[in-house]
C-alpha positions in Angstrom: 90.3 256.8 -41.6 92.7 256.5 -44.4 95.5 259.1 -44.2 95.1 260.0 -47.9 91.4 260.7 -47.5 92.0 262.6 -44.3 94.6 264.8 -46.1 92.1 265.4 -48.9 89.4 266.5 -46.5 91.8 268.7 -44.5 93.2 270.4 -47.6 89.6 271.1 -48.9 88.7 272.7 -45.6 91.8 274.9 -45.3 90.1 277.6 -47.4 87.0 277.8 -45.2 86.5 278.6 -41.6 84.9 275.3 -40.6 86.8 273.0 -38.3 86.8 269.3 -39.1 85.8 266.8 -36.4 86.1 263.1 -36.8 83.4 261.2 -34.9 83.5 257.5 -34.0 80.6 255.3 -32.9 80.8 256.6 -29.3 79.9 260.1 -30.5 76.3 259.0 -31.0 74.2 259.0 -27.9 70.8 257.3 -27.1 68.4 260.2 -26.6 65.4 257.8 -26.7 65.3 257.0 -23.0 61.7 257.6 -21.9 62.4 258.7 -18.3 64.8 261.5 -19.5 62.3 262.9 -22.0 60.6 266.1 -21.0 58.2 266.0 -24.0 56.7 262.7 -25.2 56.5 264.2 -28.8 57.5 267.4 -30.6 54.6 267.2 -33.0 52.8 270.6 -32.9 49.4 269.1 -33.7 47.2 266.1 -33.0 45.1 264.0 -35.3 44.5 263.9 -39.0 45.3 267.1 -40.9 47.1 268.7 -38.0 50.7 269.9 -38.5 53.5 267.4 -38.2 57.1 267.7 -37.4 58.0 268.1 -41.1 55.8 271.2 -41.3 57.8 273.0 -38.6 60.3 275.5 -39.9 61.9 276.6 -36.7 62.2 275.1 -33.1 63.3 277.3 -30.3 64.5 275.7 -27.1 64.4 278.1 -24.1 66.3 277.8 -20.8 63.2 277.1 -18.8 62.7 273.8 -20.8 59.9 275.0 -22.9 59.9 274.5 -26.7 58.5 277.0 -29.2 57.9 276.5 -32.9 57.0 278.3 -36.1 55.2 276.7 -39.1 56.2 279.7 -41.2 59.3 281.9 -40.9 57.1 285.1 -40.7 54.9 283.7 -37.8 55.4 284.5 -34.2 56.8 281.6 -32.0 54.0 279.5 -30.5 54.5 277.2 -27.5 54.5 273.5 -28.3 51.0 272.3 -27.4 52.2 269.1 -25.8 52.1 268.6 -22.1 55.5 268.4 -20.4 56.2 265.5 -18.1 56.4 266.7 -14.4 58.9 264.3 -12.8 61.8 264.2 -15.3 65.4 263.5 -14.3 67.3 266.3 -15.8 70.5 264.4 -16.6 72.7 265.3 -19.6 74.7 262.0 -19.4 73.2 259.8 -22.1 74.5 256.3 -22.9 76.2 255.5 -26.2 73.8 254.5 -28.9 76.2 251.9 -30.3 78.5 249.6 -28.3 80.8 249.2 -31.3 81.4 250.4 -34.8 78.4 249.6 -37.0 78.5 247.2 -39.9 77.5 248.5 -43.4 75.4 246.3 -45.6 77.3 243.8 -47.7 75.7 245.3 -50.9 77.1 248.8 -50.0 80.5 247.3 -49.2 80.5 245.6 -52.7 79.5 248.9 -54.3 82.4 250.7 -52.6 84.8 248.0 -53.7 83.7 248.6 -57.3 84.6 252.3 -56.9 88.1 251.7 -55.8 89.3 251.6 -59.4 88.7 255.4 -59.5 90.6 256.1 -56.2 94.3 256.2 -55.4 95.8 252.8 -54.6 96.9 253.8 -51.1 93.3 254.4 -50.1 92.1 250.9 -51.1 93.0 249.4 -47.7 90.5 251.7 -46.0 87.7 250.4 -48.1 88.8 246.8 -47.7 88.8 247.1 -43.9 85.3 248.6 -43.6 83.3 246.3 -41.3 80.4 244.8 -43.2 77.7 242.2 -43.0 78.4 238.7 -44.2 75.2 238.3 -46.2 73.8 240.4 -49.0 70.4 241.9 -48.1 69.4 241.9 -51.8 70.0 238.2 -52.0 68.2 237.5 -48.8 65.1 239.4 -50.1 65.3 237.5 -53.4 65.4 234.2 -51.6 62.4 235.1 -49.4 60.4 236.1 -52.5 61.2 232.9 -54.3 59.9 230.7 -51.5 
């Protein structure tokens, strides 16, 4: 990250008690590996009209591997009504989700370039060096519609 931006963030955080952690692409892990999943879903209901994950207010993960949830903060915890898999490899080593730094869309990169006029000149190199796609997604969509 650009040293100027890093200094701005660090200065802003000096007055609060939150540490700053810079995460690269290897920070993100692939938790979607089927044979490592204890539950096939964390949805608390089944079928039309049943509660969905967005209705849940609180999840509680207990040491025995069971998951409890609340739909309202004032409710008691209820056990997730989804059957757990029996033969699950309990392995906390997950592979990286990304093999390398991800490209941002060309359109986003162009938008960021237009904002450089409002930023200090010594931060421009950071925005110039952001990895981005070669083609604009907007232009590709327009071309598909016109065919």
